[in-house]
N, C-alpha and C positions, 0 to 999 in steps of 0.2 A: 588395484585391479578392480573394475566394476563388477558388481554382483549380477547374476542373471535376473532379468526382469520377469515378473509373473506373466503367465500366458493370458490371464484375464485382461482384456483391453482396458477395463476401468482402472486396473491397478498397474498398468504398464508404465504409468508416470512415476511409479515409486523410484525414488533415487537409489542408486547403488550404494549400499552402506551395510553396516553390520549391526549386531545386537547391542544392547546397553542397559540400563538402570534398575532399580529396586526389585519368594520362590515358592511357588505353589507346588502342588503335588500331583503331577501327572502320573497315574499308575503307581502311587506311592503306598498303597495299602493302608495300614492303620494309622499313618501319621496325620496329624491335624495342625492347622495354624492357630495357635492360641492368640487371642486378642489381648490388648493391653489397655486397661482402664486408665483414664487420665485423672489428674488432680482437679480439685475444685478451682474454677477460675473466678475472677471478679467480673461482674457484669458491665461495669462502666456506663450504665444507662442512668442518666440523671433523672429520668421520669418514673423510675420503678418504686412505687410506694411499698409494694410487696417485694421483698428481696428475692422471693422464689419465683416471681413472675417471669414468664418466658415471652419473647417477642412473637408477634403474629406473622404468619406467612404473607408475602406480598401477593397482590392480585396477579394472576397469570395473563399476560398480554401476548402470548405466543401466537394466537390466531391472527392477530393484526400486525405483530412485529416479528417478521421472519429473520430473526438474528439470534445468535448465541455466542457467549464469550466464555473462554475456558482458561483457567490458570493451572499451570503444571510445572513440573521440575524441568531442568535442562536435559537435553539429549533423551527425551522421553516420548517422542513421536517421530515417525519417518519425516525426513527433511531433505529437500533438494537444494544443494548449495548453489546451483546455477540459477534457479528461479527465485530462491529465497522463500519458497512456499512449502507447505506440508501436503504432499500428494494425496494421501488418503483422506485428509480433511477437505481438500479441494474436491475430491470425488464425492464426499458426503454432501457438500453444498450443491454440487451440480445435480445430484440425484434427488435431493430433498427441497431445493429452493430456499434453504435457510443459509444466510450469510454467517460464516463462522469466523470468529476472532480467536486468536490463540496467543498466549503470553507465557514465556518462561519466567514467571514471577516468583516461583517458590525455590528458595535456596536452603531452607531449613524449616521444620515445623514450628518451632518456637518463634523464630523471627517473623514468619508470615502471620502467625496468629497475633503477634503483637501489633502488626500493622492494621489488622482488620477487626480486632476484638471489639472495640468501642462501637463501630458501625453495626456489627452483628448483634451486639447486645441491644442496640436501639432498633433492630429490625430494618436497618437501612440497606439499600442496594450497594454492594461493594464494587460493582462494575463487572462482576464475574458471575456466570450462571452455573459453572461447574468449577469446583476446586478439588484438588487431588492431594490428600494428606494420609500420613501413616496411621496404622491401627490405633495407637494410643491417643493421637491427636484427634482422629475421627471420633473416638469414644468421648473425648471432652466436648466436642462440638455438638454431638448428638445429645449428650446428657444435658447440656446447657440450653437445648432447644434452638440451636443456631442453624439447623438444617431442615429442609422440607421433606415431608413424607413423599416417597416415590409412588407413582401410579404404575404398577407392574403391567397393566393393560397396554401402556404405551411402550413397554420394553419386553415384548414377547421373547426376544433372544436371551433375556436374563435366565431363561430355563437352561441355558448352556453353561451356567456357572458351575464350576467343579463342585462335586458333592462335599469335598473337604473344606470348602469355603462357605458353604451355605449356612452353617450354624456358627455364629460368632457371638461371644457374650456381650460385646459392646453394642450390637445392633440385632437383637432377636428378630428373626424372620426376614432380615435384610430389608427392612422397610425404609431405611434412609441412606443406604450406601451399596455400592457394588465395587468389587475389587478391580483395580486397573492393572497392576502388575505386582509381582513379588520377586524377592531376590535375597542374596546373601550379602553380609558384610564380612570382609576378610582382609587380606594383605596383598599388596602389589608393589612391584619395584621395577626400576629401570634396568633392563637386562645387561646393557653394556656397562653401566656403572656398578652393578652388583652381580657379577658373573656367577657367583656361587649360589645366588638365590637366597630366599628366606623360607624358613619352615615354621617358625614360631613367632608369636607376637614379640617376645623378648629379643628376637633377632633385630628388631628395629632399633634397639639400644646399642648396637655395635658402634664403637668409637668413630669408625670411618664414615658413619652416616650422621654425625653430629651436625645439627642445624639444617638438615636436609630431610627431616621426617615431618609428616603432617598426619593428624588424626581427625576423625569426624566430630563435629559438634553435636551429633545425635547421641545423647547420653547412653541409650540402650545399646547402641552398637559399639562405641568405644569402651564403655565400662563393661559391657557384656563380654567382649573379647578379652579384656584384662582379667575378669573374674574367671572365665573359662581357663585361661592360662594358669590360674591358681587352683584349678581343680574343682571349682564351684559349679554345681548344676544350676544354671541361671533360670531354668524352668521350674526348679523345685523350691526347697525350703532354704532360704538364706536371709540375712538381715544386715544390720549396720556393721557388724564385725567384718564380714566379707567385703562389703562395699568399701569400707574405710581402708582395708588393706590394698585394694586395687587403686583407690584414690591416691594413696601415698605414692604408688608407682607413677601415676600420672603427674602428680605435683612435682615429684623429683625430676622427671624427664623434661618438664616445662621449665623448672627453675634452673636446671643444668644447661639449658639451651639445646638439648637433644631434639626436642620437638620445635620445629620452626613456627608452625601455626596450627590452630584448631579451626577447621572450616566445614562448611557444607559442601555443596556441589562444586564450588569454585576451586577445589583442590586440583581439578583437572587442568586448569590453566597453568598451575605451578609445575605439574608433571611435564607439560608441553614445553615450558620455558626452561626446565631443568633446575629450577629453584628447589623442587622437591624430588628426591630420588626414591623414596619409599613411603608408603602411606597405608593407613587403615582406610578402606574404601568400599564402595558398592560394586558388586560383581560386573554388571553389564557395562558400566562406564569404561572399564579397561578394554573390553573387547571392541567397543566402538572407537575408542581412542586409537587402538592398534590399527584399525581399518583406515581411519582418517589421517593418522599421522605417521604411519609406518609401524611395523611390528616391533615396538620398542619396549613394551612392558609385559609383565606376567602377573596373573592373578592366582592366588592359591587360598584354599581353605586351610587355616592353621592346624597344626597337629592336634591341638586341644579342641578344635571345632570352631564353628562360625555362628553368627546370629542369622536369624531368618525373620523377614518382615514382609508386610504387604502395604501397598498404597491403595486408597479408596476414592472413588468418584462420589461426590456429594453435591447437592444443590443448596447454596446458601439461603438462609431464611428470607432475605430481601430480594432475591432474584425474581424479576418479572417475566422470565422466560423458561419456566420449569418444563413445559411440554417439549420445547425445543431442546433443552438439555437432555431430556429422556430420549429424544430421537437420536442424539449423538451416542448415548450409552447403548441403545439398541443396535446401532450401526456397528459399533466396535465389539459387540458380543456376537456378531456373525463370525463363524470360525475362519473364513477366508480373510476378513479384515483383521481379526485378532492375530492371525499368523503373519500377515503383512507387517503389523506393528512389531511383533516379536522378532521378525527377521532383521529389523533395524535396531531395536533397543536392547536386544540380547538379555532381557529379563524374562521371567517365567510367566507365560500367559495363563489367566484364570479360566480360559474358555475351553470347554470340552469340544473336541474336534479340531483344535488348532494344529495339533501334531499331524493329523492326516492331511489337513490343508497345506501344511508346509511341504509336503511331498511334491506339490506342483509349483509352489513359489520358489523354493530353494531346497532340493533334496539334501544338500550337504549340511543343512542345519537340523535335520530331523534328530540326529544323535548328539547334538550339542548339549553338553551337560548344564550349561547356564540357562538354557531355555527349557529343556526337558531333563531334569536332573535324575541321576540314577538313585536307586534305593540306598546304595552305599553313601553317596553324598548327602542325601536327606537324613540318614542316620547320624551324620556328623553335624547337622544343623540344629540349632536350639533357639527357641522362642523365649525372649526375656519375660519372666513371669509378670502377671498382673500386680501392680502396686496399689496399696491403699492410698487414699487421698493424703494422709499424713506422710507416708513414705514418698509419694510423688513430690510433695512440696519440699521435704527435707533433702532427699537425694538430688533433686534438680537444682535446688539452691546451692548445695555444696559443689556440685559439678560445675555450675555456671561460675561460681566464685573461683574454682580451680583454673578454669580456662580464661578467666579475666573478663567475663561478661557481667 
C-alpha cells in the first residue's frame, strides 16, 4: 500500500516506501554515541618520502562545475521504482542547479576502503564527492588525512545536528564529517518459516535453521552481538579473552554449516529469495523490505542487547567539488528533508526537528521506534568500544580469517 505523500509540493514526488538502514538519540537524555577509532592503514602512495605525509586537498571547481557525486549504501535514500530516480535528490538538483549523481557503491566499510585506499593516499579523485562510512572507518580516513575540512559557512543547517552527535572523538569539532543516519544491529527472521520467532542471538543456531543463517561482515556488529550474548559490556573493559570466546562461536557455526554466508548489505537479496531465513542485520533494512516485498520479516533487539552505530558524510581529499558536496549536506540537514529521508530509510535521523517535520510527512511514523527510539530501546543499545591500533589490526585480521576473507 502506498504511503501518504508529503504536502510540500517539492517533496510530493517522494516515492511511497518505508524506513531502512543504519540510531541516534532523539530525546534520549544522557546517552551518547561513542565513536570508534580505526587502525593504522597503509598509505599505498608511491611518492611519499615522508611516511607520515598526508595528501593535499584538490582544488575546488564547484563554481564552474555544477555537479556532485555521492557514494552511499543500498536502500539509504528515498527511491522511486517507477522513475528509477531519487526524488529528494532530484529536488535538490532542481533547487540548486547542481547535477547530482548517486551510486549505491558501498556494501561494507572494509571492502569500499580497499577499493579506494590507493587513490585516496595519492590525493587522487575517486570519482565521488561525498562518501558515507561508519564511525570507525570515518575515524581512519580522517586520521590518515583522506578527507577535506568542511566549511561550515556553506552548511548553516549543520546547526541542526543533534547535541548528542556534536562531540565525537574521531572528529573533534565535526570539522570533517556530519552524521548521515544511525541505527541498530540486531536479528531478523522470516515469520512464516520461523513462526515462533527469535529472542536471542543463540536462537540462530537452532538445527532447523542450518544453512539458512547469515551474519554481517561488519566485525563490530556481528562480534558485538556475540559478545553481548556472553554478557560482555562491549562499551566497557574487555580484551582478547572475551573476543576469542565469541570468535569460537562464530568459527563453529561457520564450520558446521549453520551460517550460510557472511555478508554486507547484500544479505537482503538472500532474504527475498528465501536462501536466508534468519540473519544478523541492520534495523532499517527489514522495515523497508517488509514494505517493498510484503510483511514477511520481523526485526528484534536481542534479549542481551544490540549494537548502535552511525554513518557519516565526508568529502574525499581528491574531490574537486567540495562546495557542491557541502550544499548537499546542508540540504539534507533541513528538518523537512531529513524527515523525508527517514520516512523511507527507517533509520534514525541526526537532525533536530525531523520528528516535528514527520508530523506532516507521515504522522504514523512519529512514534516508530526505529526512527525515534524510546529511552528503553536506547538503554539496550551498546556502542562497541574504541579499539587501539594494535587491537584493530589483531581483531580485524582474526575476524576476516574466520569469515574466509
